[in-house]
SEKE-995898 format. One line per field, with one value per residue (C-alpha): x negated, y, z negated. Coordinates in Angstrom, 2 decimals, padded with zeros to 5 digits. Layout:
# residues N
px: [X	...] .
py: [Y	...] .
pz: [Z	...] .
This chain:
# residues 300
px: [-022.06	-023.05	-023.25	-022.17	-023.48	-022.43	-024.25	-021.90	-021.79	-020.41	-016.60	-016.28	-016.74	-013.02	-012.22	-014.74	-013.41	-009.87	-011.13	-012.83	-009.72	-007.56	-010.01	-009.53	-012.30	-010.91	-012.92	-015.25	-017.77	-018.38	-021.13	-023.20	-026.89	-029.26	-031.18	-034.60	-035.74	-032.45	-032.06	-028.36	-025.95	-024.40	-021.98	-022.67	-019.84	-020.79	-018.86	-020.05	-017.88	-017.74	-019.26	-015.91	-014.68	-017.99	-017.63	-014.05	-015.12	-017.96	-015.78	-013.03	-015.50	-017.28	-013.94	-012.50	-012.38	-014.41	-017.46	-020.37	-023.71	-025.52	-024.35	-023.74	-026.04	-024.65	-026.70	-025.80	-027.65	-027.48	-026.61	-027.60	-024.60	-021.75	-021.30	-017.77	-014.37	-012.93	-012.39	-015.75	-014.40	-013.42	-016.47	-018.96	-017.37	-020.25	-018.50	-019.83	-022.10	-021.18	-022.57	-024.63	-026.33	-027.19	-028.47	-030.76	-032.05	-032.98	-034.72	-036.71	-037.78	-038.92	-041.46	-045.06	-046.90	-050.07	-047.90	-046.23	-049.59	-050.95	-047.99	-048.33	-051.94	-052.23	-049.02	-049.84	-053.44	-052.21	-049.61	-052.28	-054.46	-051.42	-050.62	-054.19	-053.89	-050.09	-049.86	-046.17	-046.98	-049.16	-046.64	-043.76	-045.86	-046.75	-043.14	-042.06	-043.57	-043.80	-042.57	-040.28	-036.62	-035.94	-037.24	-035.04	-032.00	-032.94	-032.87	-029.42	-027.92	-029.56	-028.11	-024.64	-025.00	-026.19	-029.37	-032.22	-034.80	-033.95	-033.96	-037.39	-038.76	-037.49	-038.86	-042.23	-042.44	-041.51	-044.05	-046.75	-046.01	-046.10	-049.42	-050.89	-049.74	-051.48	-054.69	-054.79	-054.17	-056.87	-059.36	-058.46	-058.80	-062.20	-063.44	-061.81	-061.72	-059.17	-057.27	-053.76	-052.17	-048.75	-046.41	-042.90	-041.37	-037.63	-035.98	-034.60	-030.91	-031.57	-033.61	-030.73	-028.23	-030.56	-031.20	-027.47	-026.86	-029.73	-028.26	-024.98	-026.72	-029.17	-026.38	-024.36	-027.44	-028.38	-024.87	-023.67	-024.91	-025.00	-027.06	-029.59	-032.37	-033.97	-034.87	-033.12	-036.24	-038.06	-035.73	-035.77	-039.55	-039.84	-038.04	-040.29	-043.71	-044.52	-044.72	-047.04	-049.23	-049.42	-050.32	-053.09	-054.55	-054.21	-056.00	-059.12	-058.81	-057.39	-054.10	-051.93	-050.29	-048.42	-044.99	-045.55	-046.72	-043.64	-041.30	-042.62	-042.74	-039.16	-038.03	-039.59	-037.74	-034.54	-034.84	-035.34	-032.36	-030.02	-030.73	-030.44	-027.27	-025.50	-026.53	-025.01	-021.76	-021.77	-022.16	-019.17	-017.03	-017.95	-016.27	-019.32	-017.41	-019.43	-017.31	-018.27	-021.95	-021.62	-020.07	-022.67	-025.38	-023.66	-022.73	-019.47] .
py: [118.44	120.09	119.55	122.52	122.41	124.91	125.11	126.77	127.41	124.64	124.61	126.28	123.15	122.39	125.91	125.63	122.17	123.55	126.25	123.58	121.40	124.40	125.23	121.80	119.75	116.19	115.19	116.94	115.61	117.41	116.34	117.76	118.63	119.98	123.01	123.53	127.12	128.57	125.22	124.82	122.35	123.35	121.73	120.90	120.80	118.91	118.46	116.74	117.92	119.12	122.54	124.40	123.11	124.01	127.55	127.84	126.56	129.07	131.94	131.05	130.76	134.03	135.87	134.31	136.03	133.14	133.86	135.38	135.51	136.14	132.84	130.65	129.22	128.09	125.92	124.62	121.72	120.24	116.54	114.14	111.90	111.23	107.45	107.10	106.29	109.21	110.79	111.35	114.18	116.12	115.39	116.32	119.60	122.09	125.30	128.63	128.66	130.70	134.26	133.27	130.44	132.72	135.36	132.92	131.40	134.78	135.70	132.46	133.02	136.60	135.86	136.56	133.28	131.71	129.92	133.21	134.93	132.04	132.24	136.02	135.71	132.44	132.69	136.17	135.04	132.11	134.37	136.91	134.30	133.02	136.56	137.08	134.04	134.14	130.61	129.80	126.75	128.70	131.54	129.19	127.33	130.62	131.83	128.62	129.70	133.49	135.14	137.94	136.92	136.01	139.29	141.29	139.21	139.75	143.52	143.36	141.02	142.81	146.11	144.58	142.98	146.25	144.57	147.03	144.44	142.14	145.09	146.17	142.62	142.00	145.32	144.65	141.17	142.54	145.38	143.00	140.56	143.41	144.78	141.26	140.65	143.82	143.00	139.33	140.26	142.93	140.37	137.92	140.68	141.59	138.00	136.85	140.04	141.10	141.77	141.05	138.88	138.66	141.45	140.01	142.94	143.42	146.81	148.63	147.90	144.22	144.00	145.59	143.06	140.15	141.45	141.84	138.24	137.09	139.07	137.15	133.78	134.69	135.71	132.56	130.32	131.42	130.85	127.40	123.81	123.37	126.48	126.05	124.61	128.03	127.30	130.59	132.15	131.44	133.73	136.37	136.26	136.95	140.24	141.05	139.43	140.21	143.97	144.26	141.53	143.49	146.65	144.83	143.54	146.92	148.78	146.70	146.05	149.40	151.26	152.00	155.34	157.25	156.55	152.78	153.02	154.99	152.72	149.56	151.08	152.30	148.92	147.20	149.50	149.09	145.31	145.53	147.83	145.97	142.48	143.58	145.62	142.93	140.28	142.42	142.78	139.02	138.37	140.62	138.91	135.53	136.58	137.46	139.76	142.44	142.12	138.44	139.27	142.10	139.76	137.10	139.70	140.69	144.16	145.83] .
pz: [-208.23	-211.49	-215.21	-217.30	-220.85	-223.49	-226.82	-229.30	-233.04	-235.22	-235.05	-231.64	-229.51	-229.48	-228.24	-225.42	-224.52	-224.25	-221.88	-219.77	-219.57	-218.66	-215.85	-214.29	-215.87	-216.17	-219.25	-221.68	-224.18	-227.48	-229.85	-232.70	-232.49	-235.09	-233.88	-235.42	-235.78	-236.94	-238.79	-238.19	-236.67	-233.35	-230.94	-227.30	-224.79	-221.62	-218.37	-215.19	-212.32	-208.73	-208.09	-207.67	-211.02	-212.68	-211.32	-212.62	-216.03	-216.36	-215.09	-217.57	-220.44	-219.71	-219.51	-222.67	-226.08	-227.52	-225.36	-227.26	-225.36	-228.64	-230.13	-227.06	-224.42	-221.06	-218.69	-215.25	-213.63	-210.16	-210.15	-207.37	-208.00	-210.41	-210.52	-211.77	-210.36	-208.43	-205.05	-203.38	-201.23	-204.33	-206.49	-203.75	-202.69	-202.07	-203.03	-204.26	-207.31	-210.36	-210.51	-213.56	-211.63	-208.70	-211.11	-212.92	-209.67	-208.20	-211.45	-211.35	-207.75	-208.43	-211.16	-210.20	-210.79	-209.33	-206.76	-205.84	-205.39	-203.34	-200.98	-200.76	-199.59	-197.66	-195.62	-194.19	-193.51	-191.40	-189.80	-188.93	-187.24	-185.36	-184.19	-183.01	-180.75	-180.21	-181.64	-182.15	-184.29	-186.73	-186.90	-187.74	-190.32	-192.02	-192.02	-193.77	-197.08	-197.02	-200.21	-198.99	-198.95	-202.59	-204.11	-201.71	-202.68	-206.32	-205.82	-204.20	-206.77	-209.68	-208.47	-208.25	-211.69	-213.20	-214.42	-214.02	-215.04	-212.12	-209.71	-210.93	-210.89	-207.36	-206.15	-207.80	-206.26	-202.84	-203.00	-204.17	-201.34	-198.80	-200.05	-200.17	-196.57	-195.35	-197.25	-196.17	-192.53	-192.64	-193.95	-191.18	-188.61	-189.99	-189.84	-186.59	-184.55	-181.96	-179.89	-181.22	-178.55	-180.24	-179.11	-179.49	-181.38	-180.88	-180.14	-183.18	-182.42	-181.73	-184.93	-186.88	-185.54	-186.29	-189.81	-190.47	-189.44	-191.63	-194.54	-194.27	-194.05	-196.82	-199.18	-198.58	-198.61	-202.11	-203.41	-202.40	-202.36	-198.59	-197.95	-200.72	-198.53	-197.96	-194.34	-193.62	-195.16	-191.88	-189.96	-192.70	-192.99	-189.27	-189.93	-192.89	-192.67	-189.05	-189.66	-192.70	-191.18	-187.92	-189.83	-191.68	-188.42	-186.71	-189.51	-188.79	-185.06	-184.04	-184.45	-181.39	-180.61	-183.31	-181.83	-181.97	-185.56	-186.64	-184.69	-186.31	-189.78	-189.35	-188.05	-191.05	-193.47	-191.49	-191.76	-195.52	-196.03	-193.66	-195.02	-198.65	-198.00	-195.97	-198.51	-201.28	-199.33	-198.77	-202.50	-203.19	-200.54	-202.01	-205.24	-207.33	-209.68	-211.40	-214.55	-214.91	-214.58	-217.08	-219.65	-218.92	-219.60	-222.84	-221.64	-222.56] .
């Protein structure tokens, strides 16, 4: 259940409302607001509807001649409940989010903030200690808040949207989280010592199949209401975080033979490529049209 709110120039509220009604929105509110800064009166069009209807409304608006990203602002909010008369099965439908909502969410989760940095350092440190002692509980706890999945999804979605800034931001966040994982694990290895008891590394083909499955779930989980609990990040993090953490520990405790090093480095890269590629394909199959994203970004 979502609220879609469109802030439009004075006089355009009625046009936006007609687009909403044509898209299946049962009722629309239009009211004036005074915007300080530009010091002008604007109109807000608000609709509180089920997620599928919200998606249709945004898609119709973005593809209409009236849409102007320079003069309009579109926001989409998750609602806990809509307390009005209606069919609960229709109002609560957890369908696919609009491409704009997915785009904004991936941008938000790729910013490098103090919380992001804390997760990049503390999660791999706990994971490293868990790997030293093969502690399943510590490993799972660490994987719960590692910061790997969202930046990779941002790279995939940014590439599809044609937004170089999101691609660069996602890639920067991913590289930073990888470097932080290696450094944190090396510090833990230096303080705690070895050996590394954990050795549950899957064969390359098995890892590829697992990563492909994770890519499908990751793509769908970041695009609809039911999947947006991010617990899938635990499975994805196992394909990402284990390898740089192992490398960090091995640098301090002792590296194995060259073949093992190359195999694990190659598996790590394969996981990154497979999850990001399959997630991108999943986004496309879910109907995330590139043309809609281009118009949303104000590109011709």
